[in-house]
C-alpha positions as CSV (number, residue, x, y, z in Angstrom):
1,M,0.0,0.0,0.0
2,S,1.3,3.4,-1.0
3,T,0.1,6.4,1.1
4,P,-0.8,9.2,-1.3
5,Y,2.1,11.8,-1.4
6,G,3.9,9.8,1.4
7,A,7.1,9.2,-0.5
8,P,9.0,10.9,-3.4
9,V,8.5,7.8,-5.7
10,Y,4.8,8.5,-5.6
11,F,5.5,11.8,-7.4
12,L,7.5,10.0,-10.0
13,Y,4.5,7.8,-10.8
14,L,2.3,10.9,-10.9
15,A,4.6,12.8,-13.2
16,V,4.6,10.0,-15.8
17,A,0.9,9.2,-15.5
18,L,-0.3,12.9,-15.8
19,I,1.6,13.8,-19.0
20,P,-1.1,12.6,-21.4
21,I,-3.8,14.3,-19.2
22,V,-1.9,17.6,-19.2
23,V,-1.2,17.5,-23.0
24,G,-4.8,16.6,-23.7
25,L,-6.1,19.6,-21.6
26,M,-3.6,21.9,-23.3
27,F,-5.4,21.0,-26.6
28,G,-8.9,21.3,-25.1
29,K,-9.5,17.6,-24.6
30,R,-10.3,15.7,-21.4
31,L,-9.0,12.1,-22.1
32,L,-11.6,10.6,-19.8
33,W,-10.8,7.0,-20.7
34,Y,-7.2,7.5,-19.8
35,Q,-8.0,9.5,-16.7
36,N,-10.1,6.6,-15.5
37,L,-7.2,4.2,-16.0
38,V,-4.9,6.6,-14.1
39,T,-7.5,6.8,-11.3
40,L,-7.8,3.0,-11.1
41,Y,-4.0,2.7,-11.0
42,F,-3.5,5.1,-8.1
43,L,-6.5,3.6,-6.2
44,Y,-4.7,0.3,-6.6
45,L,-1.5,1.8,-5.3
46,T,-3.4,3.0,-2.2
47,F,-5.8,0.2,-1.6
48,G,-4.3,-2.8,-3.3
49,G,-1.8,-5.5,-2.4
50,A,-1.7,-6.6,1.2
51,H,-4.4,-4.1,2.1
52,Y,-6.9,-5.5,-0.4
53,K,-9.6,-5.5,2.3
54,Q,-9.6,-1.7,2.2
55,G,-10.1,-1.9,-1.6
56,I,-13.0,-4.3,-1.2
57,A,-14.5,-2.0,1.5
58,L,-14.1,1.0,-0.9
59,I,-15.9,-0.8,-3.7
60,I,-18.8,-1.8,-1.5
61,Y,-19.0,1.7,0.0
62,V,-19.1,3.4,-3.4
63,L,-21.8,1.0,-4.7
64,W,-23.8,1.7,-1.5
65,Q,-23.6,5.5,-1.8
66,V,-24.3,5.6,-5.5
67,L,-27.5,3.5,-5.1
68,L,-28.5,5.5,-2.0
69,V,-28.0,8.9,-3.4
70,G,-29.2,8.0,-6.9
71,G,-32.4,6.4,-5.4
72,Y,-33.0,9.4,-3.1
73,H,-32.6,11.9,-6.0
74,R,-35.2,9.9,-8.0
75,Y,-37.5,9.9,-5.1
76,R,-37.0,13.6,-4.3
77,S,-37.9,14.6,-7.9
78,K,-41.4,13.4,-7.1
79,K,-41.9,13.8,-3.3
80,N,-40.2,15.4,-0.3
81,E,-41.1,13.5,2.8
82,S,-38.9,14.3,5.8
83,S,-38.9,10.7,7.0
84,V,-37.4,9.5,3.7
85,Y,-34.8,12.3,3.8
86,F,-33.7,11.3,7.3
87,M,-33.5,7.7,6.3
88,A,-31.3,8.6,3.3
89,L,-29.1,10.8,5.6
90,L,-28.7,8.0,8.1
91,G,-27.9,5.6,5.3
92,A,-25.2,7.9,4.0
93,L,-23.7,8.1,7.5
94,L,-24.1,4.5,8.5
95,P,-20.7,3.1,7.1
96,L,-18.7,5.8,8.9
97,V,-20.7,5.5,12.1
98,L,-20.2,1.8,12.2
99,Y,-16.5,2.2,11.5
100,K,-16.0,4.7,14.3
101,L,-18.2,3.0,16.9
102,L,-17.5,-0.7,16.5
103,P,-14.0,-0.6,18.1
104,A,-15.6,0.7,21.3
105,F,-17.5,-2.6,21.4
106,H,-14.3,-4.6,20.7
107,V,-15.4,-5.4,17.2
108,N,-12.9,-5.1,14.4
109,P,-14.3,-2.9,11.6
110,S,-11.5,-3.6,9.1
111,M,-14.0,-4.8,6.4
112,L,-16.0,-1.6,6.7
113,G,-13.2,1.0,6.6
114,F,-10.6,2.4,4.3
115,L,-8.3,5.4,4.1
116,G,-10.5,8.5,3.5
117,I,-13.9,7.1,4.5
118,S,-14.7,10.2,6.4
119,Y,-14.0,12.5,3.5
120,L,-16.1,10.4,1.1
121,T,-18.9,10.3,3.7
122,F,-18.9,14.1,3.9
123,K,-19.4,14.2,0.1
124,A,-22.2,11.7,0.3
125,V,-24.0,13.5,3.2
126,Q,-23.6,16.8,1.3
127,M,-25.3,15.3,-1.7
128,V,-28.3,14.1,0.3
129,M,-28.7,17.5,1.9
130,E,-28.4,19.5,-1.2
131,I,-30.8,17.2,-3.1
132,R,-33.3,17.7,-0.3
133,D,-32.8,21.5,-0.6
134,G,-33.4,21.4,-4.3
135,Q,-29.9,22.7,-5.0
136,I,-28.9,19.6,-7.0
137,K,-31.6,19.1,-9.6
138,T,-29.8,16.7,-11.9
139,F,-27.9,13.6,-10.9
140,S,-25.3,11.9,-13.1
141,M,-24.1,8.5,-11.7
142,R,-20.9,8.9,-13.9
143,V,-20.0,12.3,-12.4
144,Y,-20.9,11.2,-8.9
145,I,-18.6,8.2,-9.0
146,Q,-15.8,10.5,-10.4
147,F,-16.6,12.9,-7.5
148,L,-16.3,10.2,-4.9
149,L,-13.2,8.5,-6.4
150,F,-11.2,11.6,-7.4
151,F,-7.9,10.2,-6.3
152,P,-5.8,13.4,-5.7
153,T,-8.1,14.2,-2.7
154,I,-9.5,10.8,-1.7
155,S,-7.5,10.1,1.5
156,S,-7.5,13.5,3.4
157,G,-9.4,16.1,1.3
158,P,-9.8,18.9,0.6
159,I,-13.5,18.3,0.6
160,D,-15.0,19.6,-2.7
161,R,-18.6,20.4,-3.4
162,Y,-20.5,18.3,-6.0
163,R,-21.8,21.3,-8.1
164,R,-18.4,23.0,-8.3
165,F,-16.7,19.7,-9.2
166,E,-19.3,18.8,-11.8
167,K,-18.8,22.2,-13.5
168,D,-15.1,21.7,-13.8
169,F,-15.4,18.1,-14.8
170,E,-17.9,18.7,-17.6
171,N,-16.1,21.9,-18.9
172,V,-12.6,21.7,-20.1
173,P,-10.8,25.0,-19.3
174,E,-9.6,27.3,-22.1
175,R,-5.9,27.0,-22.8
176,E,-5.0,30.4,-21.2
177,E,-6.9,29.4,-18.0
178,Y,-5.3,26.0,-18.0
179,V,-1.8,27.4,-18.4
180,T,-2.5,29.5,-15.3
181,L,-3.7,26.4,-13.5
182,V,-0.6,24.5,-14.4
183,D,1.6,27.4,-13.2
184,K,-0.2,27.4,-9.9
185,A,0.0,23.6,-9.6
186,I,3.7,23.5,-10.1
187,F,4.2,26.3,-7.4
188,M,1.9,24.4,-5.0
189,I,3.6,21.1,-5.5
190,F,7.1,22.5,-4.9
191,L,5.8,24.5,-1.9
192,G,4.3,21.2,-0.7
193,F,7.7,19.6,-0.9
194,L,9.2,22.4,1.2
195,Y,6.4,22.1,3.8
196,K,6.1,18.3,4.1
197,F,9.5,16.8,3.2
198,I,11.8,19.5,4.5
199,I,10.2,21.7,7.2
200,G,7.8,19.0,8.4
201,Y,10.6,16.3,8.4
202,Y,12.9,18.4,10.6
203,L,10.1,19.5,12.9
204,K,9.1,15.9,13.4
205,T,12.6,14.5,13.8
206,F,14.3,17.2,15.9
207,G,11.2,18.7,17.5
208,V,8.3,16.3,18.1
209,N,10.2,13.1,18.5
210,Y,13.0,14.6,20.5
211,F,10.8,16.5,23.0
212,E,8.4,13.6,23.4
213,G,11.2,11.4,24.4
214,A,12.5,14.2,26.7
215,L,9.1,14.6,28.2
216,L,8.8,10.9,29.1
217,D,12.2,11.0,30.7
218,N,11.7,14.4,32.5
219,T,8.3,15.9,32.7
220,S,9.4,19.6,32.8
221,F,7.4,22.7,31.8
222,W,10.1,23.5,29.2
223,N,10.0,20.1,27.5
224,L,6.2,20.3,27.5
225,L,6.3,23.8,26.0
226,M,8.8,22.9,23.3
227,Y,6.8,19.8,22.4
228,M,3.6,21.8,22.1
229,Y,5.1,24.3,19.7
230,S,7.0,21.8,17.6
231,Y,4.0,19.5,17.3
232,S,1.7,22.4,16.4
233,L,4.0,23.6,13.7
234,Y,4.6,20.1,12.4
235,L,0.9,19.4,12.2
236,F,0.5,22.5,10.0
237,F,3.4,22.0,7.7
238,D,2.7,18.2,7.2
239,F,-1.0,18.6,6.6
240,A,-0.7,21.9,4.6
241,G,2.0,20.2,2.5
242,Y,-0.3,17.2,1.8
243,S,-3.1,19.6,0.9
244,L,-0.9,21.6,-1.5
245,F,0.0,18.3,-3.3
246,A,-3.7,17.4,-3.6
247,V,-4.8,20.8,-4.9
248,G,-1.8,21.0,-7.2
249,V,-2.5,17.6,-8.8
250,S,-6.2,18.5,-9.1
251,H,-5.2,21.6,-11.0
252,L,-3.1,19.6,-13.4
253,M,-6.2,17.5,-14.1
254,G,-8.3,20.6,-14.8
255,I,-10.2,20.5,-11.5
256,K,-10.0,23.6,-9.3
257,T,-10.2,21.9,-5.9
258,P,-10.3,24.6,-3.2
259,I,-7.3,25.3,-1.0
260,N,-7.3,24.1,2.6
261,F,-5.1,26.4,4.5
262,N,-4.6,30.2,4.4
263,K,-2.0,31.4,6.8
264,P,-3.9,30.2,9.9
265,F,-1.3,31.2,12.5
266,I,-1.7,34.9,11.8
267,S,-5.4,34.8,12.8
268,P,-6.3,37.6,15.2
269,N,-9.1,35.4,16.8
270,I,-10.2,31.8,17.1
271,K,-13.1,32.2,14.7
272,E,-10.8,33.6,12.0
273,F,-8.5,30.7,12.7
274,W,-11.2,28.2,11.7
275,N,-11.8,30.3,8.5
276,R,-8.2,29.6,7.6
277,W,-7.4,26.1,9.0
278,H,-8.6,23.0,7.2
279,M,-11.0,25.3,5.4
280,S,-12.9,22.8,3.4
281,L,-13.7,20.8,6.6
282,S,-14.5,24.0,8.6
283,F,-16.8,25.2,5.9
284,W,-18.4,21.8,5.5
285,F,-19.3,21.6,9.3
286,R,-20.4,25.3,9.2
287,D,-22.8,24.8,6.2
288,F,-24.1,21.3,6.8
289,V,-24.1,21.0,10.6
290,F,-23.9,24.4,12.4
291,M,-26.2,26.4,10.2
292,R,-28.8,23.7,10.0
293,M,-28.7,23.1,13.7
294,V,-29.1,26.8,14.5
295,F,-32.0,27.0,11.9
296,F,-33.7,24.0,13.6
297,L,-33.3,25.6,17.1
298,M,-34.7,28.9,15.8
299,K,-37.6,27.2,14.0
300,K,-38.5,25.2,17.1
301,K,-37.9,28.2,19.4
302,V,-35.8,26.0,21.8
303,F,-34.0,29.0,23.2
304,K,-35.2,32.5,23.6
305,S,-31.7,33.9,23.6
306,R,-29.8,34.0,20.3
307,T,-26.6,34.0,22.3
308,T,-27.5,30.8,24.1
309,M,-28.6,29.2,20.8
310,S,-25.4,30.0,19.0
311,N,-23.3,28.8,22.0
312,V,-25.2,25.5,22.1
313,G,-24.6,25.2,18.4
314,Y,-20.9,25.9,18.7
315,M,-20.4,23.4,21.6
316,S,-22.4,20.7,19.8
317,L,-20.5,21.3,16.6
318,F,-17.0,21.1,18.1
319,L,-18.0,18.2,20.3
320,L,-19.1,16.4,17.1
321,M,-15.8,17.3,15.5
322,G,-13.8,15.9,18.4
323,V,-15.8,12.7,18.4
324,W,-15.2,12.4,14.6
325,H,-11.5,12.4,15.2
326,G,-11.9,9.4,17.6
327,L,-13.6,8.2,20.8
328,T,-10.8,9.1,23.1
329,W,-10.9,11.6,25.9
330,Y,-8.3,13.9,24.4
331,Y,-10.1,14.2,21.1
332,I,-13.4,15.0,22.9
333,V,-11.6,17.5,25.2
334,Y,-10.0,19.1,22.1
335,G,-13.4,19.6,20.6
336,L,-14.9,21.0,23.8
337,F,-11.9,23.3,24.2
338,H,-12.5,24.9,20.8
339,G,-16.2,25.1,21.4
340,I,-15.5,27.1,24.6
341,A,-12.9,29.2,22.9
342,I,-15.4,30.2,20.2
343,C,-18.0,31.1,22.8
344,V,-15.5,33.2,24.7
345,N,-14.5,34.9,21.4
346,D,-18.1,35.8,20.7
347,A,-18.6,37.1,24.2
348,W,-15.5,39.4,23.7
349,I,-16.9,40.6,20.4
350,R,-20.2,41.5,22.0
351,Y,-18.3,43.3,24.8
352,K,-16.3,45.3,22.3
353,K,-19.5,46.4,20.5
354,K,-20.8,47.8,23.8
355,H,-17.5,49.5,24.7
356,K,-16.5,51.2,21.5
357,N,-13.8,53.3,23.2
358,L,-11.5,50.2,23.6
359,P,-8.2,50.6,21.8
360,S,-7.9,49.0,18.3
361,N,-4.5,49.3,16.7
362,I,-1.5,47.3,15.5
363,F,-0.5,46.4,19.0
364,T,-4.0,45.0,19.9
365,K,-4.0,43.0,16.6
366,C,-0.6,41.5,17.4
367,L,-1.8,40.7,20.9
368,G,-4.8,38.9,19.4
369,I,-2.6,36.9,17.0
370,F,-0.3,35.9,20.0
371,I,-3.2,34.8,22.2
372,T,-4.9,32.9,19.3
373,F,-1.7,31.2,18.3
374,N,-1.0,30.0,21.9
375,T,-4.6,29.0,22.4
376,V,-4.5,26.9,19.3
377,C,-1.1,25.3,20.3
378,V,-2.6,24.3,23.7
379,S,-5.5,22.7,21.9
380,F,-3.0,20.8,19.6
381,L,-1.1,19.7,22.7
382,I,-4.4,18.1,23.9
383,F,-5.1,16.7,20.4
384,S,-1.6,15.1,20.2
385,G,-2.4,12.6,23.0
386,V,0.9,13.2,24.7
387,L,-0.8,14.1,27.9
388,D,-2.5,10.7,27.9
389,K,1.0,9.1,27.4
390,L,2.4,11.1,30.3
391,W,-0.6,10.0,32.5
392,H,0.1,6.4,31.9
393,H,3.9,6.6,31.9
């Protein structure tokens, strides 16, 4: 099994395989038959060989989601019963829920899961919701399968939207536009190499690994602080590097997959941080969980106070995000930590609106960036699980 973008040889395979696709797009042609062969080859690299069970799980999963979403779209074109909608939504979520929950009952879910199941489930759930809302009026099984199995982003995103993907897939970019895409793609891929294989490697080797070992030998505040900062920076450069590879390869294939990171560590507050960090996931949770939850609470008049309603929404949202990462105490605490941070941030914004004479200048902005950066680093310290290791050491 070859983890996508995990080793330089993977990029050698990519460079050779993508040449005909790039040449075809330069001349206004999408060589779909060849692109499908390339997709199958890279899916085999990821899910084949000794890890064939993941490949089988992926095939069964895609068949399930195609039948489910296609069937719901056909039903929705005639009726719009809420009960059927919720059944379709639960059906789309079922494989991921089983994969996440079964280990808690000491059941091995290996035949259910595969690398990237969460991200494919986000795509499937999005489809069901947007079909229900009437935003997706036409359904193409061919495009939906391409959408699910788009190999540059299959393992860890970014999470694209079906309507945006369909538009790119069905329309070959003009040569001038595609040349710009190729230029951006090359820059992103080289920047990804810098992030993941150089900066990320040194942070992991001489920061994370070193200070984790030092912590287990001597639990000092200094070692804990250095581990926290090195792990936080490593997490960014490693994941941002992967995302740059995914977006860059997508661009080479004529698909404008959205970027995932936008200088998150210069955010002046925690809400801005989540608008810059893992953006496709943040926006997915915002659009398909938080906004719908708040709308439901408003419609049912569960809370009289808008502040209480939004705080409940934030806490529920980030608790769900923590549980999504895993059913361990540190992931759940990580989620609750960010939920509390967002609520505190909103309270501060409301306070500033009432007290307009508070200073607002370059110093206060830098102070905001400093506080936000350190708040995020503390959350990543919790997320890393090192505190759990120290507890049991």
